[in-house]
C-alpha positions in Angstrom: 22.1 57.9 -53.6 19.1 60.7 -54.2 21.5 62.2 -55.9 21.7 60.1 -58.3 19.0 59.5 -61.3 18.4 55.9 -62.6 16.5 55.6 -65.6 13.0 53.8 -65.7 14.3 50.6 -66.8 17.0 50.4 -64.2 14.8 51.4 -61.4 12.8 48.8 -62.4 15.0 46.0 -62.5 16.8 47.1 -59.5 13.0 47.2 -57.4 12.8 43.4 -59.4 16.1 42.3 -57.9 15.6 43.6 -54.0 12.2 42.5 -54.0 13.4 38.7 -55.2 16.6 39.0 -52.7 13.7 39.8 -50.0 11.6 36.6 -51.1 15.4 34.7 -51.3 16.2 35.6 -47.5 12.2 34.9 -46.0 12.6 31.7 -48.1 16.4 30.2 -46.7 15.0 31.8 -43.3 12.2 29.1 -43.4 14.6 26.2 -44.9 16.6 26.8 -42.4 14.6 27.0 -39.0 11.4 24.6 -40.6 9.2 26.9 -39.8 7.1 29.1 -42.2 6.4 31.6 -39.2 9.0 32.5 -36.9 7.1 35.4 -35.4 3.9 37.5 -34.5 5.1 39.5 -37.9 4.8 36.2 -40.2 1.6 34.9 -39.1 0.0 37.2 -35.5 -2.4 34.8 -35.6 -0.9 31.3 -36.1 1.7 32.5 -34.2 -0.3 32.8 -30.6 -2.3 30.1 -30.6 0.6 28.1 -31.6 2.7 29.8 -28.7 -0.8 28.8 -26.6 0.0 25.1 -28.1 3.5 24.9 -27.2 2.8 26.7 -24.0 0.3 24.3 -22.4 2.4 21.0 -23.9 5.4 22.5 -21.9 3.1 22.7 -18.8 1.8 19.1 -18.9 5.3 17.9 -19.9 6.5 19.1 -16.6 3.4 17.2 -15.1 4.4 14.6 -16.8 7.9 14.2 -15.3 5.8 14.5 -11.8 3.4 12.0 -13.0 6.0 9.3 -13.8 7.5 10.4 -9.9 4.7 8.9 -8.5 4.1 5.9 -10.5 7.6 5.0 -8.6 6.4 6.1 -5.3 3.5 3.2 -5.9 5.7 1.2 -7.1 7.7 1.2 -4.4 5.0 1.3 -1.6 4.0 -1.8 -3.5 7.0 -3.6 -3.6 7.1 -3.0 0.3 4.1 -4.9 0.7 5.0 -8.0 -0.9 7.8 -8.1 0.7 6.3 -7.9 4.1 3.4 -10.1 3.0 6.7 -12.0 2.8 7.4 -12.2 6.3 4.1 -11.8 7.4 3.9 -15.4 5.8 7.2 -17.1 7.7 6.1 -15.5 10.9 3.0 -17.8 10.5 4.8 -20.8 9.6 6.8 -19.8 13.0 4.3 -20.2 14.8 2.6 -23.9 13.0 6.5 -25.2 14.3 6.0 -23.6 17.8 2.7 -25.6 18.2 4.2 -28.6 16.8 6.4 -28.2 20.0 5.5 -29.6 23.1 3.5 -26.6 25.5 4.6 -26.6 28.7 1.7 -24.8 29.6 0.3 -26.1 33.4 -2.9 -27.4 32.1 -5.6 -30.2 34.1 -7.9 -31.9 31.7 -10.9 -33.4 33.4 -10.3 -37.5 34.0 -13.9 -37.9 31.7 -15.7 -36.8 29.7 -18.3 -33.8 30.9 -20.1 -33.1 28.2 -21.0 -37.0 27.7 -24.9 -36.0 27.5 -24.3 -32.5 25.7 -23.0 -28.9 27.1 -26.7 -27.8 28.0 -26.8 -30.2 30.6 -27.3 -28.6 34.1 -24.1 -29.1 36.7 -26.7 -31.0 39.3 -26.5 -34.0 41.6 -26.0 -37.3 40.7 -23.3 -39.6 39.7 -23.5 -39.8 36.3 -21.2 -37.2 34.1 -21.6 -34.3 33.7 -23.6 -33.9 36.0 -21.7 -34.7 39.5 -21.7 -31.0 40.6 -24.4 -29.3 42.7 -25.3 -26.1 43.2 -23.1 -24.3 45.9 -20.2 -26.4 44.7 -16.8 -24.2 43.9 -13.7 -24.7 41.6 -10.5 -22.9 43.3 -8.3 -21.4 40.9 -4.6 -19.8 41.4 -2.9 -19.0 39.0 1.0 -17.2 38.7 0.5 -16.6 42.4 -3.5 -15.0 41.5 -5.9 -16.5 43.8 -7.7 -18.9 45.2 -10.7 -17.5 43.3 -13.4 -19.5 43.7 -16.0 -20.5 40.8 -19.7 -21.0 42.5 -21.8 -23.4 40.5 -25.0 -22.0 40.6 -28.4 -24.0 40.2 -29.3 -24.6 36.5 -25.7 -24.2 35.6 -24.1 -26.4 32.3 -21.1 -26.9 31.4 -20.9 -23.9 29.4 -21.7 -21.6 32.3 -19.0 -23.2 34.0 -16.5 -22.3 31.3 -17.7 -18.7 31.0 -17.1 -17.9 34.7 -13.8 -18.6 34.3 -12.9 -17.1 31.6 -14.7 -13.8 32.1 -13.6 -14.0 36.1 -11.8 -10.1 36.0 -9.6 -11.7 38.9 -8.2 -14.4 36.8 -8.3 -12.5 33.2 -8.4 -8.8 33.7 -8.4 -7.1 30.4 -5.6 -7.3 28.3 -3.9 -10.1 30.2 -5.5 -13.0 31.2 -4.3 -15.8 33.1 -5.9 -18.5 32.3 -8.8 -20.6 29.9 -11.2 -22.8 30.1 -12.5 -25.0 27.6 -13.7 -28.2 26.2 -11.2 -30.8 24.3 -12.7 -32.3 21.0 -13.4 -35.8 23.6 -15.6 -33.0 25.7 -13.0 -33.5 28.7 -13.1 -30.0 30.7 -9.5 -28.4 30.0 -8.4 -25.5 32.9 -5.0 -24.2 31.0 -2.7 -21.4 32.4 -1.5 -18.6 30.4 2.2 -18.4 30.3 3.8 -20.9 31.9 2.8 -20.4 35.4 1.9 -22.8 37.8 -2.2 -23.8 38.0 -3.4 -25.3 41.6 -6.7 -26.5 41.0 -9.4 -27.1 44.0 -12.8 -28.5 44.5 -14.9 -28.1 47.1 -18.1 -30.5 47.9 -20.8 -28.7 49.3 -23.5 -30.6 48.7 -24.7 -33.1 51.4 -24.2 -37.0 51.1 -21.1 -38.6 49.9 -22.4 -39.2 46.6 -21.4 -36.2 44.8 -17.6 -37.1 44.5 -16.2 -34.4 42.1 -13.9 -37.1 40.9 -14.2 -36.4 37.5 -11.6 -33.6 37.6 -9.4 -35.2 40.2 -10.3 -39.4 39.7 -10.6 -39.2 43.5 -13.5 -38.8 45.9 -14.4 -35.2 47.7 -16.6 -35.4 50.2 -19.6 -33.6 50.9 -18.4 -30.7 53.2 -14.9 -31.4 52.1 -12.3 -29.8 49.7 -9.6 -31.0 47.2 -6.9 -29.3 45.3 -3.6 -30.3 43.1 -0.6 -28.1 41.8 0.6 -28.1 38.2 3.8 -27.5 37.8 4.7 -25.6 34.5 8.0 -25.6 32.8 9.8 -23.4 30.1 10.3 -25.5 26.4 13.7 -23.9 25.1 12.5 -24.6 21.9 9.2 -22.6 22.1 11.3 -19.4 23.0 13.8 -19.8 20.8 11.0 -19.8 18.3 9.5 -16.8 19.9 12.6 -14.9 19.3 12.5 -15.3 15.5 8.8 -14.5 15.8 9.7 -11.0 17.2 12.9 -10.6 15.0 10.4 -10.8 12.4 8.2 -8.1 13.9 11.3 -6.0 13.9 12.1 -6.8 10.1 8.9 -5.9 8.7 8.6 -2.6 10.9 12.3 -1.8 9.0 10.5 -2.6 6.0 7.7 -0.4 6.3 10.1 2.7 6.7 12.2 1.9 4.1 9.5 1.5 1.5 9.3 5.4 0.4 10.5 7.1 -2.8 11.7 10.7 -3.3 10.7 11.5 0.1 7.4 10.3 -0.2 6.6 7.1 2.0 3.2 5.2 1.5 3.3 2.7 4.2 4.4 5.2 7.0 1.5 7.1 7.0 2.5 9.7 4.2 0.0 10.8 1.7 0.6 12.4 -2.0 -1.2 14.7 -4.1 -0.6 14.1 -8.7 -2.1 17.0 -10.1 -2.8 15.5 -14.1 -3.4 19.0 -15.2 -2.0 22.3 -15.4 -4.8 24.3 -13.3 -4.6 21.7 -10.7 -8.7 20.9 -10.7 -7.6 17.4 -12.1 -5.6 15.0 -9.1 -5.5 11.8 -7.3 -4.6 11.5 -3.6 -2.6 8.8 -2.3 -2.9 7.9 0.5 -0.7 6.3 3.0 -1.3 3.9 5.7 0.9 3.0 8.1 1.7 -1.4 7.6 4.2 -1.5 10.3 3.9 -4.2 12.6 1.7 -1.9 14.5 -0.3 -1.1 11.8 -1.0 -4.7 11.4 -2.5 -5.2 14.3 1.2 -7.7 15.6 1.9 -7.9 19.0 5.4 -9.4 19.8 4.9 -13.1 21.2 3.5 -13.6 24.6 5.2 -15.0 27.8 7.3 -16.7 25.3 5.2 -18.4 23.6 5.1 -21.4 26.2 1.1 -21.9 25.6 -0.9 -22.3 22.4 -3.4 -19.8 23.0 -0.9 -17.5 23.2 0.2 -18.4 19.8 -3.2 -18.7 18.3 -3.6 -15.6 19.5 -0.7 -14.5 17.5 -1.9 -16.4 14.3 -5.1 -14.9 14.7 -3.2 -11.6 14.2 -1.2 -13.0 11.3 -4.1 -13.9 8.9 -5.8 -10.4 9.8 -2.4 -8.6 8.8 -2.6 -10.8 5.7 -6.1 -10.0 4.3 -5.2 -6.3 5.2 -1.3 -6.2 3.3 -3.6 -8.2 0.4 -6.6 -5.0 0.6 -4.3 -2.5 0.1 -2.0 -3.7 -2.5 -5.6 -4.0 -4.5 -5.7 -0.2 -3.4 -2.5 0.1 -4.7 -3.0 -1.8 -7.5 -6.0 0.1 -8.4 -4.4 3.9 -7.5 -1.1 2.6 -10.2 -4.1 2.2 -13.1 -5.5 5.3 -12.7 -2.1 7.0 -12.8 -0.5 5.0 -15.4 -3.9 5.3 -17.6 -3.5 9.4 -17.1 0.5 9.0 -17.6 -0.4 7.3 -20.8 -3.2 10.6 -21.7 -0.9 13.3 -21.0 1.7 11.7 -23.3 -1.3 11.5 -25.8 -2.1 15.5 -25.0 1.3 17.0 -25.8 1.7 14.6 -28.3 -1.6 16.5 -30.1 -1.0 20.2 -29.0 2.6 20.2 -30.6 1.3 18.4 -33.9 -1.2 21.1 -33.6 1.1 23.6 -33.2 3.3 22.7 -35.6 0.7 22.5 -38.5 0.0 26.5 -38.1 4.0 26.9 -38.3 6.0 24.2 -40.0 6.9 25.3 -43.2 6.5 22.5 -46.4 10.8 22.0 -47.3 10.0 20.9 -50.6 8.0 23.7 -51.3 9.9 25.9 -50.0 13.4 24.7 -51.4 11.1 25.0 -55.1 10.1 28.5 -54.7 14.0 29.5 -53.3 15.3 27.9 -56.9 12.1 29.8 -58.5 13.8 32.7 -57.2 17.8 31.9 -57.7 16.5 31.9 -61.6 14.1 35.1 -61.0 17.3 36.6 -59.9 19.4 35.6 -62.5 16.7 37.1 -64.9 16.8 40.1 -63.2 20.3 40.6 -63.3 20.5 40.4 -66.8 17.3 42.6 -67.4 19.3 45.1 -65.2 22.0 45.0 -67.4 20.4 45.5 -70.8 18.7 48.2 -69.0 22.3 49.3 -68.4 23.3 48.8 -71.8 20.9 51.1 -73.2 22.1 54.1 -71.4 25.6 53.2 -72.5 24.0 53.3 -76.1 23.1 56.8 -75.7 26.6 57.7 -74.6 28.2 56.8 -77.3 26.1 59.3 -79.4 28.2 62.1 -77.4 31.6 60.2 -78.6 
């Protein structure tokens, strides 16, 4: 091409056509890609700033997926708590049903109210209740082969003192395995209750002087001074209570299974596992979801004791269930607060991604209307340049005619 000599007019028109073709190619690329900045050569500053925005938006998008999975993990835990709470309520109903069935515990209730004149009345000599015990008298108890254990009456003791002495005796009530309980009935009668369906033997020893101290408030029979009397109270098993106790234990087993099945994506917040939810790409903003154990053991629920034959064992189970209900509701509130935080950050992250992408688009996207108008103008210019080139070539052809 260097050996070919073009006239000045043709060369100028040719350069104009080349420029127009280049601009048309650039405009067509913008129209096809939708971007006015496709590489760093187009606009280095806009290109790299927009690339940074897009990269951060992509990082947040990946975190958004993780946040969404954390929401599902919390939902699974909340579903588990709701279901466990229903089972706990069913267990409570079972215990109440047990109490509607007759207790088969061996139980002795005094024939008259020992608290007729108040719990603080000392157990001193005399015939009027409750002052029928003298210092030195004893109440002798044997429960399920344990005993006899003598509970001694001391000078100045009250009805409450006697009850306390029975309940805290280490032989009758070793830690974790009580065999007998003493209490006052609503009418103020002394009640001695064997635990777990064992037979109960109650004896009294009149160590006082004279015959006035009869101790017949317990047995309804006179016990002369220096003498003892005892009686055996048998206990039978109530099959209804045994069946309901098994139902109660089955419910606890279901609670254990529910707690184990409340996980999501390999994380079970009800089985002591925790989860860290990250909210930014630098991992400097996060929330740790701490797991808890909400199986029967974690809730402090024990299996039915002695087939629920004694009301006291049922009362213990009910107390545990009440505490478990409070624990479940408190944990549901904690997870609910965590869920609110995670969902708030999820919405925030979505908006942050939108903001970053919009900012990147503002730096790189082309105005389709403007580019379309530019392409139309360039096409017109190209046609004009082509016509001009044709005219310039005709001038050279006119010179050629002079030599013909």
